[in-house]
Each structure stands twice: as C-alpha cells, then as structure tokens.
C-alpha positions in Angstrom: -11.5 -58.9 32.7 -12.0 -56.9 35.9 -9.5 -56.7 38.8 -11.2 -59.3 41.0 -11.0 -61.9 38.2 -7.3 -61.1 37.6 -6.5 -61.4 41.3 -8.5 -64.7 41.5 -6.6 -66.1 38.5 -3.2 -65.0 39.9 -4.0 -66.5 43.3 -5.0 -69.8 41.7 -1.8 -70.0 39.6 0.4 -69.1 42.6 -1.3 -71.8 44.9 -1.0 -74.4 42.1 2.7 -73.6 41.6 3.3 -73.7 45.4 1.5 -77.1 45.6 3.6 -78.5 42.8 6.8 -77.3 44.5 5.9 -78.8 47.8 5.1 -82.2 46.1 8.6 -82.1 44.5 10.3 -81.2 47.8 8.7 -84.2 49.5 10.6 -86.5 47.2 14.0 -84.8 47.5 16.8 -87.0 49.0 19.3 -85.1 51.1 22.7 -86.7 51.6 22.8 -88.2 55.1 19.2 -87.2 55.8 17.3 -89.6 53.6 13.9 -88.3 52.4 10.7 -87.2 54.1 9.1 -90.0 56.0 5.8 -89.0 54.3 7.0 -90.7 51.1 8.8 -93.6 52.7 7.4 -97.1 52.8 5.9 -97.8 56.3 8.7 -100.2 57.3 11.4 -97.6 56.6 9.5 -94.8 58.3 9.0 -97.0 61.4 12.7 -97.6 61.7 13.5 -93.8 61.8 15.1 -92.2 64.8 12.5 -90.3 67.0 14.0 -87.4 68.9 13.3 -84.7 71.4 15.3 -81.7 72.4 16.0 -81.6 76.1 16.9 -78.3 77.7 19.8 -79.8 79.7 23.6 -80.1 79.2 24.6 -83.3 77.3 26.5 -84.5 80.4 23.3 -84.4 82.4 21.6 -86.8 79.9 24.2 -89.5 79.8 22.6 -92.9 79.0 25.6 -94.6 80.7 24.4 -93.1 84.0 20.9 -94.6 83.4 18.0 -93.8 81.2 14.9 -92.0 82.4 12.3 -94.6 83.5 10.0 -94.3 80.4 12.9 -95.2 78.1 14.4 -97.7 80.5 11.1 -99.6 80.4 11.5 -100.3 76.7 14.8 -102.1 77.6 17.1 -103.5 75.0 14.5 -103.2 72.3 15.6 -99.6 71.6 18.9 -97.9 70.9 19.4 -94.5 72.4 21.6 -91.7 71.1 22.5 -88.5 72.9 24.1 -85.6 71.0 24.3 -81.8 71.5 21.3 -80.1 70.0 21.7 -77.9 67.0 22.2 -74.2 67.7 23.6 -74.9 71.2 20.0 -75.5 72.5 20.6 -78.3 75.0 20.7 -82.0 74.1 19.0 -84.1 71.5 17.8 -87.4 72.9 16.9 -89.8 70.1 15.8 -93.4 70.2 14.6 -96.1 67.7 13.7 -99.7 67.8 16.3 -102.3 66.9 13.8 -104.3 64.9 10.9 -103.2 62.8 8.3 -101.9 65.3 4.5 -101.9 65.0 2.5 -98.7 64.9 1.6 -99.1 68.6 5.3 -99.5 69.5 6.2 -96.3 67.6 3.5 -94.6 69.6 4.9 -96.0 72.8 8.4 -94.8 71.8 7.1 -91.3 71.1 5.3 -91.2 74.5 8.4 -92.5 76.3 10.6 -89.8 74.7 8.1 -87.1 75.6 7.9 -88.3 79.2 11.7 -88.7 79.4 12.0 -85.0 78.3 9.6 -83.9 81.0 11.4 -85.9 83.7 14.8 -84.5 82.7 13.6 -80.9 82.4 11.0 -80.6 85.2 11.4 -83.7 87.3 7.9 -85.0 86.8 5.4 -85.8 84.0 2.5 -83.5 84.1 -0.9 -85.1 83.4 -4.2 -83.5 82.4 -6.3 -86.4 83.7 -8.1 -86.6 86.0 -9.3 -83.1 85.4 -9.6 -80.9 88.5 -12.9 -79.4 87.4 -14.7 -82.7 86.7 -16.0 -84.4 83.6 -16.5 -82.7 80.3 -20.1 -82.2 79.1 -21.5 -85.1 77.0 -21.4 -83.1 73.7 -19.9 -84.0 70.3 -17.1 -81.5 71.0 -16.5 -82.9 74.4 -16.3 -86.4 73.0 -13.9 -85.3 70.3 -11.7 -83.6 72.9 -11.7 -86.8 75.0 -10.6 -88.9 72.0 -7.8 -86.4 71.2 -6.6 -86.4 74.8 -6.4 -90.2 74.8 -4.4 -90.3 71.5 -2.1 -87.3 72.4 0.6 -89.2 74.3 1.4 -91.4 71.4 0.7 -89.1 68.5 1.6 -85.7 69.6 0.7 -82.7 71.7 -2.8 -81.2 71.7 
C-alpha cells in the first residue's frame, strides 16, 4: 500500500469518527440547558428562548423602562428576559412566545430581536434595500441573492 492510500484511509477513518462523535453530541442533555434544538421536536424548539447580545449595560436595556419598538410591537404575546451577558460582554436580551408559535412567528421574533439590538446599539436599523446603486442584474445569481436578502431578517444574517 503506498503512502497516498494510507493517508486516504486514515482521513476516511478520522472523518467517520468525527461524524459519529458529532452525532452523539447532538443528543447530549446538559443540566439546565436541555439539548440541541436540532434534535428537539418542532413544538419544543419553537418554545425556546431566542437571544441577542447587546453591547450596552444591563441598566440601559431595562424592559420596565420600555421595550424597543420591534419587541413592543409583539405585545403580551412574548416574555422578555434581560441578563448580563457571559464574559462581561454587555447584556443578553432574550424573548420567547408565551404560547406555541408558528414558524412565521418565530421568524418575526428573530427579526424583532435583531432590530431591537440595532436600535439599542446604534439608534437605527440599517437597511440594505433599496440599494443605492440600483437593481441587480437579472441573472440566476442575482435572483438567488434577492431571495436570500428577503429571507435574511427572519432567518439570519447574510
């Protein structure tokens, strides 16, 4: 067996072992933390707290003084929790629905948290639309980017 075959076999074995370890770690329950939402049933995953870290002192993010407009718009349907962020890195602003939310409502909550973070840190929510340089070219890549830009506020950052 030559060196390339030995290295190929070793690489295959190592990646297989790493994949098996990752699969087992996805099913580990930690006391107080539950388990990874990737393995939770959809109803339990939907009820999880969604959180952002805000680069402000916890006293500046006091919900009693009023929530930022995006979170306030969700009204009494959500509970909000404010705690010091781990590692003394500002404030953790977390929210979840009181009942079982739909997928669209989870997306609305994610977008509201992201916008609240922007308002608390910068004072405004920056938008990429409309684009200052005009429309994207009508290409498959341009269409894919347009679709990703529309889904980004509810699903994550591009």
